[in-house]
C-alpha positions in Angstrom: 255.4 152.7 221.8 259.1 152.0 220.9 259.2 148.6 223.0 255.8 147.3 220.4 257.8 148.3 217.3 259.6 145.0 217.0 256.8 143.0 217.5 254.8 144.9 214.9 257.9 144.3 212.4 257.3 140.8 213.2 254.0 140.4 212.3 254.8 142.8 209.3 257.6 140.1 208.3 255.1 137.4 209.0 252.2 138.6 206.8 254.0 139.3 203.7 255.8 135.9 204.0 252.4 134.6 204.4 251.1 136.2 201.7 254.0 135.5 199.2 253.4 132.0 200.1 250.0 132.1 198.9 250.7 133.8 195.8 253.1 131.0 194.9 250.7 128.5 195.8 248.1 130.1 193.6 250.7 130.5 190.8 251.6 126.9 190.9 247.8 125.6 191.0 247.5 128.4 188.3 250.1 127.0 186.0 249.3 123.3 186.9 245.8 124.4 185.7 246.8 125.9 182.4 249.2 122.7 181.3 246.5 120.4 182.0 243.7 123.0 179.7 246.5 123.2 177.2 246.7 119.4 176.8 243.5 118.2 177.3 243.4 120.7 173.9 246.6 119.5 172.2 245.2 115.6 173.0 241.9 116.4 171.4 242.1 119.1 168.7 243.6 118.6 165.4 247.3 119.0 165.1 248.7 121.8 162.7 244.8 121.6 161.2 245.2 118.3 159.4 242.3 116.0 159.1 242.0 113.1 160.7 244.9 114.0 163.9 242.1 114.8 166.9 242.2 112.0 168.6 238.7 109.8 169.3 240.5 107.5 171.7 240.0 109.2 175.1 238.9 108.1 178.5 238.2 109.9 181.7 236.8 113.6 182.7 236.8 116.1 179.9 237.9 118.0 183.0 240.2 116.2 184.6 243.4 118.4 186.0 245.6 115.4 184.3 246.1 114.2 180.9 248.3 111.4 180.4 249.3 110.7 176.3 250.7 107.3 175.4 251.9 106.5 171.9 252.4 102.7 171.8 252.8 100.1 169.6 250.7 96.6 170.2 253.6 94.2 169.3 256.0 95.9 171.8 256.1 93.9 175.1 256.7 97.3 177.3 253.7 98.6 175.7 251.8 95.5 176.8 253.1 95.7 180.4 252.2 99.6 180.6 248.5 99.3 179.5 247.9 97.2 182.8 249.7 100.1 184.7 247.4 103.1 182.9 244.2 100.6 183.5 244.9 100.8 186.9 245.7 104.1 187.5 242.8 105.2 185.8 240.9 103.5 187.7 242.6 104.6 190.6 242.2 108.7 189.7 239.0 108.3 188.2 237.4 112.1 187.7 241.3 113.2 188.0 243.3 111.4 185.1 241.8 111.2 181.3 244.2 108.7 179.2 244.5 109.4 175.4 245.6 106.5 173.0 248.0 107.0 170.1 249.4 104.4 167.6 253.4 104.3 167.1 253.6 101.3 165.3 257.8 100.4 164.6 258.9 99.2 161.3 260.8 96.3 163.1 257.4 94.9 164.6 256.0 93.2 161.1 252.1 92.9 162.5 252.5 96.6 164.3 250.7 98.7 161.5 248.2 96.3 160.7 247.7 95.6 164.5 247.0 99.0 164.6 244.7 99.3 162.1 242.7 96.4 163.3 242.0 99.0 166.4 240.7 101.6 164.6 238.7 98.9 162.1 237.0 97.8 165.8 236.8 101.5 166.7 234.5 102.7 163.9 232.3 100.1 165.3 232.6 101.4 168.8 234.7 98.7 170.0 238.5 100.5 170.0 239.0 100.0 173.8 237.9 96.3 173.6 240.3 95.6 170.7 242.9 96.9 172.3 242.4 94.9 175.3 242.8 92.0 173.4 245.1 92.6 170.9 247.6 93.3 174.2 246.2 90.3 176.2 247.0 88.0 173.2 250.4 89.8 172.3 252.8 86.8 173.0 250.4 84.7 170.6 250.0 86.2 167.5 253.2 88.5 167.6 255.2 84.9 166.7 252.7 84.0 164.0 253.4 84.5 159.8 250.1 86.3 159.9 247.7 88.2 162.1 244.9 88.2 160.2 243.4 84.9 161.8 243.6 86.4 165.0 242.2 89.4 164.5 239.1 87.7 162.5 238.6 86.0 166.0 239.0 88.8 168.0 236.6 90.6 165.6 234.1 87.9 165.9 234.3 87.6 169.7 233.3 91.5 169.6 230.6 91.1 167.8 231.5 93.2 165.1 229.8 93.3 161.8 232.8 91.0 159.7 232.0 92.4 156.3 232.5 96.1 157.2 235.5 95.4 159.4 237.6 93.5 156.7 236.7 96.3 154.4 237.5 99.2 157.3 241.2 97.2 157.5 242.2 98.7 154.2 239.8 101.2 154.3 241.5 105.1 154.0 239.4 106.4 157.3 241.6 103.6 159.4 245.0 104.7 157.7 244.6 108.3 158.2 244.1 108.1 162.1 247.2 105.6 161.8 249.4 108.4 159.8 247.8 111.1 162.1 249.1 109.7 165.1 252.4 109.1 163.6 251.9 113.0 163.0 251.7 113.8 166.4 254.4 111.8 167.4 257.1 113.2 165.1 255.9 117.0 166.1 256.6 115.6 169.7 260.1 114.2 168.6 259.0 110.5 169.4 261.2 107.8 168.5 260.3 104.6 170.5 257.8 103.2 172.3 255.9 103.4 174.6 256.5 107.1 175.0 254.1 108.9 177.6 253.1 113.1 178.2 251.5 114.1 181.3 250.1 117.3 180.8 253.1 117.4 177.8 256.0 117.0 179.6 257.7 114.0 178.3 258.2 111.0 181.4 261.5 109.1 181.3 261.2 105.4 180.7 262.3 104.7 184.3 259.0 106.4 185.9 256.8 103.8 183.6 256.2 101.2 186.7 252.9 102.1 188.6 254.7 103.5 191.5 256.7 106.2 189.1 253.8 107.3 187.2 251.6 108.0 190.7 254.5 110.3 191.8 254.3 112.3 188.5 250.3 112.0 189.2 250.5 113.2 192.6 252.9 115.8 192.2 250.6 117.5 190.1 247.5 116.8 192.3 248.8 118.0 195.3 250.8 121.1 194.0 249.0 123.3 196.7 249.6 121.3 199.5 252.9 122.9 201.4 255.7 120.4 202.2 
């Protein structure tokens, strides 16, 4: 019997190690799922009970494992670049990633707040993302202009919006409340620049804002159960 004892001990140690490894991966998986659920909840629910804090600008699967929350300024050049990157990621990770857009217009950008209100006014007619894309695509033109109004009127017309309603909503309390609510959430998270990105509530360094860097962050969450 004694000659089999070493083999029995080896088998026992291996079983314990395997069980521990499985427990670790399960623990990591549970943590990631919990983080994703919490991020989705924070992204879509009112902050501190404030009206208007719920973001209506969310795209992607409701139960996606990864939530990317972006704080951006339409007049900010890096934000324009990042918008294209995020659109690519949304396609590449369809069903696995959800996107949340939040406003953070900077005071030193003279048209930024009006651009944010423009997107919100379009959003009240179901065209937020279309206006979002137009503002970024043509940023170089309107950012240098003395007035944003001729540009946004043209964009609203091209999107088939009710122009009278759009003009009224531009200065309406609902649009102002939405932009203010996003600013409040940004302040609660310590945001002080654009673009700022959080993935499952974790702030991502600016150095990772290219597509390769963000893919690495996303893959690390999606592949958390895969042994290295």
